[in-house]
N, C-alpha and C positions, 0 to 999 in steps of 0.2 A: 600624949603624943608618943610614938614610936621612935627610939634612935636614928632608924634609917630615913624616915621622914626629916627629923631634924635637920640631919646632914643635909639632906636634898634641898631644904628649904636656903640651909646656911649656904650652900653652894652657888643656888640661884641669885642670892643678895650679893654675893661676891661677884657674881658675872656681870650683873646688871650694875653694880657699882663700878667696874671695870668700864662698861661700855661708856656710862655715862660719864666717867673720866675722860676716855677717849675723846668724846664730842667735845669737853672743854679743851683739853690738850689741843687739838687740832684748831680751835677757834684762836687759841692763844699764838699757836705758830704762827696762822696766817695773820694776826696783829702785828706781831713780830717782824714777819715780811715786810709787810706792807710800811712798817716804819721804818725799817732797815734800807727799802730802796725808794721811799717817799721823801724821807727828813734832808738827804741830800740836795733837793732842789734848795733848800735856805742858803745854799754856801753859795749860790753866782745869782739868785734873786731874793729882795727882801719879802717878808711875810706880808707886807701892805701891798706892795706889788703884784704879789702872787694871788691876794685874793680880792683885791680891789681893782687890779688893772683890766681894762677893757679889750686889749690886743693878744692875740695869739699867734704867732709867729716864731715856733720854735728853730726853725731852719735858715733865718733871716738873719743880716747882720745891720743893726743889734739885735739882737734876739729879744722878744717878747714873751711871757709866761704869765699873762692875766688871765684868770680862768672865772671873774665876775660873770661875764656872759653865758658862761655853760651853768654856774650856780642859779642863775635867776632863770634860764631856760629849763634846769631839772625841776625847780621849783614850780615855774608857772605850767608845765606839763603837769606835774603832779596834782596842782589845784584845781585845773580844767579837769583831769580825769576823775579827782575826786568829786567835784560838783555834780557831775553826772553818774558816777556809780553809787554813791553813799545814798542818796533818794531811791534811785532805783533798787540797789540791793537791798535797802532796809525794809522798803515796800513789799518787795516780791517776798522776802523773810517773813513780814507781818501777813501777807495773804496765804503763803504756804503753812503757818504755824496755827492760825486762828480762823480762816475763812474757808480754805480749799478742804473739799471732800477728801478721805482719807486715800480712797482708791485714787482720785487726780494727784494726790499729794505724791503718793509712791512712783507716778510717771512723770511728771516734772521735775521733782528734785533731782532725781538723776540725770536728767536730760540737762539741768544748769551746771552742775557739778560736772557734766562731761567736758563744759566749755572750759574750764582749766588744764585740761589735758589737751587741747589745742595747740599746737606748736605754734611759738611766737612769730616765727619765719612766716607761715599760712596768714596769721591774724595780720601782718607787716605787709602781706604778697596782697593781700584783699584790700588794703589801706591803700597801696601805691598804684592798683591797677583799676579798683571801682571807686572809691573813695574819693582819692585826689581828683580826677576828672569833673566827678559830680561837684564838688566843692566849688571847682574853677569855674564850671560853667553857671553854677545856680548864684554862687555871690559874687561872680564876675571880679575873680582877684586874679592876682598875675601868676600865681603857683598853688597848686593842691596840697602840694609837700609843705605842712606850715604847722603853727603850734595846736590849731584847734582838729587838724586830723590826728595827731599824735595823740591829743588827750582822748580824743574818741576811741580809738584803738586801745588805749590803756583803761579805759573805762571797760570797755568790752571785756578785756582779760582780768578786771578787778571785781567785777559782779559777781562772780562764782564764790571768791573768797568771803566778799562781806556777807551775801545773803546765806551761806552756808554758817559761818561762826553766829551770824546775828539770829538765825534761826534757832540754833541750838540754845542761846542765851534766851530766848523766849518760850522755849519749852520747857527751859530750868525754872521758869517762874511758878509758884505752887498754883494749883489749882483753885484754892481756898479763895484768893485773890480775886480770881475770875468770878467764883460762885458766888462772893460777899458783894460785889459789883452790882453783879445781874440782880440777886435779890434786893438792893438798894434802889433799883428800877433804871437802871443806866442801860442802854443798848449796846449790841456787840460792837458798834462802832467804838462808841463811848471807851468803854470796856478795853478795846483794844489799845487806843492813842492815850487814853488818861490814866490806863491802870498797867497793862501788861509792857508797854513801851518804855515808860519810867523804870518799873521794875527791873529791867533788863538793860538800863540803859550802859551799866558797866560793861556788859558781853557785847552792847553794840559799838561802844567805844573802842573796844578792843578789836571789833570787826574792822572798824574804819581806820585804825591804826595799822593792822595788817594789810589792809589794800591799798595804804598810801606807802608804804612799805614795796609791795610788789610793783607801783607805779613808778617810785623812783629811783628803785635798780634794775629796771628791765633797760635789755640792750638793743636787740634785734629790730623790734619795733621802731624805736625812737630813731636808730640809725637807716631804715628804710623810708619813714614818712614824717619826719619833722624837718627836713628839708637841709638841713647841715650846716646853717649860717651861723656864725661865730659872733652874734650880734645879740644886744636886748632888746628883746620885742617890745613894740610898742601897742599891738594888736593882736587879736587872736589870730589872724591871718598871715603874721610875719614867719617866717621860716625861724628856727631855733637849731641848736645843737647841745642838747644835753652832755652830761660828764659821760655817760656810759656809751654814747654816740662815739664821743672822742677818743676816750680808750680805744675802743674797738676798731676804729678808723686809722689809728695812727702807729699803734704798739708793734706791728709787723714791719714797719719801716725805722722806727728808731733806733739807732744804733745801740749795741748791747752797755749798760752803763754809763750811756753817755748823759749829756744835759737833757735831752729830749725824753730820754727814757725815765730818768726819775722825775720829771715833771709830768709824765703819765701816772706813775705810781703814787706821785702825790695825789693827782686827782683819784685815781681809785680809793686812797685814805680817806680824803673829804668824804666821798662818796659811802664807803664803809661806814665812817662815824654818821653820817645821817640815816642809813640804815639802820645801825645799832641803835640810835637814838629813838627812832620809830617803834621797835622791836621793844625796848626798856620799857616806855611809856604803854605799849599794849600790855605786856607782862605786869604792871602796875596797876593798870586798869582791871584786869584778870583777876587778879590778888585781891582787888576791893569787892569784885563780885562774889568770889568766894566766900569772903567775910559777911557779906552782908546778907547771903544765903544761908551762911550756918548761924 
């Protein structure tokens, strides 16, 4: 290798290392900022009352800073969205990877991935104007802005992520496994469901975790269609108020560095830790998938 090429390669490596270091630095600074602004909440409320309290009245006397209904609302919305999006995304990925003709695949896959580019406010507006009245009339509920509506809209947003990552995982399965299964007399469906899907399970697990991370961190959709009630839901048609919706709705009105301000940043810290946990799990599953393929 000529000295000029060696120098260029060395420079490129340093540039990439600096960029990666900047990403890590920004993440660290965000975490420090959230801890600095969120931890002071425990100077005026206990950890138990904050995480297990069911009342959120930050401007009343006495003030209540209980976020249990918001945590339950966020988890419930994420579970409903995942229950819809995961089967739909995985089945769509299996159809694209194993069954669809190549010409049809080149048309359908970009259209599915294009759904990820839709602004969340547009999806929220659709759920507010179209889906909410339909749910209210069809199921005869008091209000169409509820847990099920929010889960449905978040599932609509999560399907492209789950489908794209799961399909890539299925494409990474060696063709020799498919050929061996077909040679032993298995049908195409049996090969897909008993060979390809188990072999790609780590990548599919990563897709599911990323889809759940997208659901729990989404703000605009849940702010518009979840109903905004800070209560623990007892049915699919109860209104809820997930953590991102609370932050978006109240942060502009919270006095700077006041108790309400610190409580909202503490909610942001909890939400960040939830999202970080999902991403760490997804990364762990992805690493297991690489090791299995190697």
